[in-house]
KEPA-263700 format. One record per residue (C-alpha): x, y, z. Coordinates in steps of 0.001 Angstrom, whole numbers. Each point is the difference from the previous one (the first is absolute). Layout:
% residues N
+---------+---------+---------+
!       X !       Y !       Z !
+---------+---------+---------+
!       X !       Y !       Z !
...
+---------+---------+---------+
END
This chain:
% residues 305
+---------+---------+---------+
!       X !       Y !       Z !
+---------+---------+---------+
!   20554 !   23482 !     -67 !
!   -2815 !   -1936 !   -1446 !
!   -3923 !     -73 !    1045 !
!     309 !   -3500 !   -1370 !
!   -1166 !   -2270 !    2127 !
!    1443 !   -4118 !    -351 !
!   -3402 !   -2688 !     290 !
!    2493 !   -2902 !    -703 !
!   -1687 !   -3697 !       6 !
!     621 !   -2153 !    3048 !
!    1743 !   -3197 !   -2491 !
!    2218 !    3024 !   -1214 !
!    1121 !    1760 !    3537 !
!    3668 !     484 !     458 !
!    2397 !    2084 !    2171 !
!    1203 !    1734 !   -3085 !
!   -1984 !    2594 !   -1758 !
!    -570 !   -1142 !   -3916 !
!     857 !    1331 !   -2870 !
!   -2931 !    1542 !   -1086 !
!    -849 !    -528 !   -3900 !
!   -2660 !    1415 !   -2191 !
!   -1643 !   -1066 !   -3483 !
!    3253 !    2006 !   -2109 !
!    2676 !   -2467 !    2310 !
!    1759 !   -2922 !   -1813 !
!     575 !   -2917 !    1437 !
!    1745 !   -3691 !   -1003 !
!   -2342 !   -2757 !     297 !
!   -1345 !   -2763 !   -1849 !
!   -1980 !   -3138 !    1307 !
!    -668 !   -3035 !   -2538 !
!    -595 !   -3854 !     489 !
!    3561 !   -1129 !    -219 !
!    1569 !    1864 !    1686 !
!    2214 !   -1602 !    2983 !
!   -2480 !    1821 !    3057 !
!   -3403 !    -590 !   -1716 !
!   -2541 !    -823 !    2407 !
!    2412 !    1059 !    2819 !
!   -1986 !    2912 !     736 !
!   -3522 !   -2281 !     439 !
!    1761 !   -2187 !    2286 !
!     371 !    2933 !    2660 !
!   -2919 !    1681 !     -57 !
!   -1058 !    2876 !    1834 !
!   -3297 !    1701 !   -2303 !
!   -2239 !    2634 !    2030 !
!   -2472 !    -142 !   -2214 !
!   -2663 !    2774 !    -364 !
!   -3723 !     263 !   -1094 !
!     471 !    -339 !   -3941 !
!    2553 !   -2757 !     757 !
!   -3176 !   -1989 !    1580 !
!   -2267 !    1052 !   -2695 !
!    2090 !   -1255 !   -2585 !
!     912 !   -3334 !    2119 !
!   -3655 !   -1011 !     967 !
!    -911 !     679 !   -3277 !
!    2887 !   -1708 !   -2280 !
!   -1212 !   -3257 !    2421 !
!   -3529 !     255 !     177 !
!     103 !      31 !    3859 !
!   -2278 !    2082 !    1848 !
!    1839 !    2778 !    2392 !
!    -324 !   -2173 !    3248 !
!    1474 !   -3549 !   -1510 !
!    3025 !    2214 !   -1346 !
!     226 !    1719 !    3110 !
!     431 !   -3473 !    1611 !
!    1818 !   -2064 !   -2120 !
!    2381 !    2242 !   -2163 !
!     508 !    3313 !    2976 !
!    1897 !     151 !    3587 !
!   -1305 !    3782 !    1825 !
!    2835 !    2086 !    1500 !
!    -184 !    3591 !    1835 !
!     847 !    2685 !   -2414 !
!     848 !    2532 !    3164 !
!    -363 !     111 !    4187 !
!   -3267 !     874 !    -161 !
!    -893 !   -3287 !   -1729 !
!   -1075 !    1425 !   -3380 !
!    -374 !   -3818 !   -1900 !
!    1441 !    -937 !   -3222 !
!     892 !   -3563 !   -1404 !
!    2582 !   -1566 !   -1415 !
!     308 !   -3113 !   -2607 !
!    -167 !   -3218 !    1929 !
!    3304 !   -1600 !    -997 !
!    1147 !   -4177 !     884 !
!    2208 !   -1576 !    2681 !
!    3387 !    1564 !   -1625 !
!   -1940 !    2853 !    -959 !
!    -348 !    -251 !   -3478 !
!   -2832 !    1330 !   -1582 !
!   -3064 !   -2281 !    -482 !
!    -745 !    1277 !   -3598 !
!    3465 !    -889 !   -1094 !
!    -125 !   -2710 !   -2300 !
!    3509 !   -1941 !    -187 !
!    2368 !    1206 !   -2612 !
!   -3037 !    1426 !   -1599 !
!     136 !    3360 !    1878 !
!   -3598 !    1606 !     882 !
!   -2686 !   -1880 !    -275 !
!   -2480 !    3291 !    -128 !
!    2741 !    2595 !   -1406 !
!   -2350 !    2097 !   -2375 !
!   -1717 !     311 !    3986 !
!    2854 !       4 !    1846 !
!     293 !    2546 !    2863 !
!     802 !    3428 !    -110 !
!    3224 !    -729 !    2313 !
!    1149 !   -3082 !   -2572 !
!    -672 !    2477 !   -2921 !
!    2560 !    2588 !    1622 !
!    2850 !   -1825 !     977 !
!    2402 !    1123 !     165 !
!   -1156 !    3111 !    -319 !
!   -1423 !    1332 !    3031 !
!   -3114 !    2467 !     324 !
!     671 !    2521 !    2144 !
!   -2956 !    2436 !    1132 !
!     953 !    3278 !     912 !
!   -2163 !    3574 !    1185 !
!     783 !    3299 !     135 !
!    -562 !    1851 !    2768 !
!   -3550 !     656 !    1410 !
!   -1226 !   -2553 !   -2678 !
!    -881 !   -3409 !    -130 !
!    -566 !    -276 !   -4275 !
!    2674 !   -2800 !    -532 !
!    3226 !     970 !   -1923 !
!    1354 !   -3570 !   -1352 !
!    3517 !    -604 !    -263 !
!    1978 !   -3062 !      53 !
!    3076 !   -1461 !    1048 !
!    2521 !   -2921 !   -1011 !
!     468 !   -3168 !    1780 !
!    2741 !   -2225 !    -536 !
!      36 !   -3277 !    1863 !
!    2571 !   -2297 !    -246 !
!   -2005 !   -2695 !   -1334 !
!   -1354 !    1280 !   -3040 !
!    2559 !     241 !   -3518 !
!   -2358 !    2583 !   -1916 !
!    2083 !    3197 !     988 !
!    3188 !   -1799 !   -1498 !
!   -1776 !    -221 !   -3398 !
!     765 !    2452 !   -3039 !
!   -2779 !    2153 !    -547 !
!   -1544 !    3336 !     674 !
!   -2635 !    1572 !     513 !
!   -2045 !    2690 !    2147 !
!   -2562 !    -660 !    2763 !
!   -2673 !    1097 !   -2042 !
!    1159 !   -2290 !   -2784 !
!     -63 !   -3122 !    2598 !
!   -3053 !    1526 !    1440 !
!   -1464 !    -352 !   -2984 !
!    1322 !   -3346 !   -1194 !
!   -1392 !   -1419 !    3279 !
!   -3455 !    1160 !    -402 !
!    -336 !    1941 !    3372 !
!   -1512 !    3316 !   -1096 !
!   -3305 !   -1558 !     290 !
!     569 !   -1578 !    3943 !
!    1221 !    3257 !    1099 !
!   -2855 !    1965 !   -1103 !
!   -2473 !   -1880 !    1247 !
!    1775 !    -853 !    3660 !
!    1219 !    4076 !    -363 !
!   -2925 !     922 !    2292 !
!     930 !   -2593 !    2434 !
!    3693 !     746 !     180 !
!   -1271 !    3691 !    1089 !
!   -2128 !   -1563 !    3001 !
!    2979 !   -1724 !     978 !
!    2761 !    2964 !    -161 !
!   -2662 !    1991 !    1540 !
!    -724 !   -2485 !    2809 !
!    3734 !    -476 !     387 !
!     929 !    3938 !    -253 !
!   -2292 !     878 !    2289 !
!    1042 !   -1572 !    2850 !
!   -1343 !     833 !    3181 !
!   -2739 !    2859 !   -1147 !
!   -1706 !   -2425 !   -2092 !
!    -340 !   -2295 !    3232 !
!      63 !   -3832 !     465 !
!   -3334 !   -1399 !   -1422 !
!   -2432 !   -1984 !    1489 !
!    -581 !   -3459 !    -686 !
!   -3052 !     347 !   -1729 !
!    1741 !    2358 !   -2529 !
!    2996 !   -2676 !    -466 !
!   -2764 !   -2567 !   -1278 !
!   -1339 !    2488 !   -2452 !
!    3447 !     806 !   -1268 !
!     720 !   -3576 !    -290 !
!   -3391 !    -818 !   -1365 !
!     -40 !    3319 !   -2756 !
!    3314 !    -901 !    -816 !
!     606 !   -3848 !    -834 !
!   -4034 !   -1950 !     737 !
!   -1448 !    1978 !   -3427 !
!   -2372 !   -2549 !     334 !
!   -1293 !     317 !    3674 !
!     459 !    4583 !   -1055 !
!   -2415 !   -1201 !   -2854 !
!   -2643 !   -1591 !    2463 !
!     638 !    2915 !    2772 !
!    -663 !    3002 !   -2737 !
!   -2909 !   -1554 !   -1598 !
!   -1756 !   -1105 !    3610 !
!   -2759 !    1925 !     719 !
!    1191 !    1525 !    3334 !
!    3044 !    1550 !   -1847 !
!   -2775 !    1476 !   -2275 !
!   -1934 !    1424 !    3088 !
!    3260 !    1460 !     847 !
!    1773 !    1731 !   -2671 !
!   -1866 !    2475 !   -2902 !
!    1765 !   -1515 !   -2946 !
!   -1951 !     -71 !   -3881 !
!   -1639 !   -3410 !   -1099 !
!    2815 !     810 !   -2868 !
!    2329 !   -1349 !    2548 !
!   -1023 !   -2638 !    1281 !
!    -851 !   -1186 !   -3556 !
!    3978 !     618 !    -803 !
!    1003 !   -1830 !    3018 !
!   -2275 !   -2682 !     -32 !
!    1853 !   -1347 !   -2764 !
!    3997 !    1932 !   -1000 !
!    2012 !   -1558 !    2317 !
!    2055 !    3623 !    -494 !
!   -2193 !    2051 !     797 !
!   -1029 !   -2260 !    2799 !
!    3806 !     873 !    1163 !
!    -428 !    3726 !    -810 !
!   -2581 !     -40 !    2214 !
!    1491 !   -2067 !    3228 !
!    3023 !    2800 !     -39 !
!   -2822 !    2330 !     914 !
!   -1476 !   -1703 !    2624 !
!    3820 !    -790 !    1531 !
!     480 !    4117 !    -220 !
!   -3146 !     183 !    2166 !
!     882 !   -2199 !    2035 !
!    3746 !     641 !     649 !
!    -154 !    3686 !      46 !
!   -3525 !    1054 !     409 !
!     -93 !    1725 !   -3530 !
!   -3662 !     -47 !    -905 !
!    1112 !   -1315 !   -3887 !
!   -4152 !   -1941 !     318 !
!   -2546 !    2235 !     718 !
!   -2811 !   -1562 !    2497 !
!   -3411 !     157 !    -247 !
!   -1997 !    2560 !    1867 !
!    -637 !   -1323 !    3554 !
!    2269 !   -3171 !    -510 !
!    1786 !    1124 !    3011 !
!   -2940 !     755 !    2461 !
!   -1403 !   -3130 !   -1186 !
!    3099 !   -2470 !     521 !
!    -319 !    1684 !    3843 !
!   -3570 !    -622 !     339 !
!     618 !   -3669 !    -993 !
!    2636 !    -899 !    2137 !
!    -778 !    1963 !    2867 !
!   -2159 !   -2530 !    1946 !
!    3098 !   -2596 !    -829 !
!    2617 !    2847 !    1475 !
!   -2592 !     845 !    3047 !
!    -361 !   -4126 !     423 !
!    3993 !    -314 !     -83 !
!     560 !    3347 !    2447 !
!   -2722 !   -1667 !    2590 !
!    1674 !   -3249 !    -116 !
!    3546 !    1628 !     486 !
!   -1227 !    1984 !    2905 !
!   -1747 !   -2914 !    1504 !
!    3506 !   -1838 !    -292 !
!    2242 !    2992 !    1289 !
!   -2990 !    -397 !    3183 !
!     413 !   -3320 !     548 !
!    3603 !     392 !      57 !
!     280 !    2717 !    2614 !
!   -2696 !   -1870 !    1991 !
!    2674 !   -3075 !    -100 !
!    2758 !    1850 !    1085 !
!   -1693 !    2047 !    2469 !
!   -1470 !   -3463 !    1891 !
!    3290 !   -1343 !    -259 !
!    2212 !    3094 !    2050 !
!   -2783 !     -29 !    2228 !
!    -168 !   -4333 !     888 !
!    3358 !    -569 !   -1283 !
!   -2232 !   -2652 !   -2098 !
!    -430 !    -375 !   -3201 !
!   -2660 !   -1755 !   -2435 !
!    2453 !   -2554 !   -1256 !
+---------+---------+---------+
END
């Protein structure tokens, strides 16, 4: 029996396990303007976005992260623990907002990974006792797609090169491995707290906020990174995304991917001790007041209300 485990994207989930393809597998497919089903897939869009997809699209549109996320995405949960993901927003009929009538995709050269791969699905697999993603593929057949009937054969590798997915996979790989580790770890990983989930969303998709966060004085006082790193992430989106992946590993799995400044934890404790003590005092007083009220009601049969 194989030690490989499947992690199939939700949009391709099926009761039947798909046939696994490799780079050398031959498929029959061709899509082009003029085919009878042209734009049909874009009118039924269910596109999950990865971090590099967001970077490419917001740069293409000249939008900051907050504006792009609000105008062009909708949130969903990647797993039962509430790990946040996003999908492309559609119109009320389910069509992609980037569909330009019969002209097709208006952001074609910057289209997301899922769109580039279609009708091939990227499968991230792992071997036993490892969380390193191993890429393999499957073929998606939907009734509306007539590209499978075209007389053109090519390998999956040739199709990937034609669609320009290599760059996207390279930059998204570390994020895919994060998702794979979270899904595969099950209860052993534990449910992330709300702060970790918020950090995950910021580091995955809200790059302007992430840049402000990692360049803040509080961050620099907490983490021990060289000045060169801060200079790099100030102007390099890919470097920023890579640092975000390190932060997510630290938040979700407790991996010490970013060294802390000496005494940083003790300093944070001292700074917050007064707040914690005030909260504890308030909670104690509230419990005592409730206990006193309950005892008075039990003794007299009356309440203050």
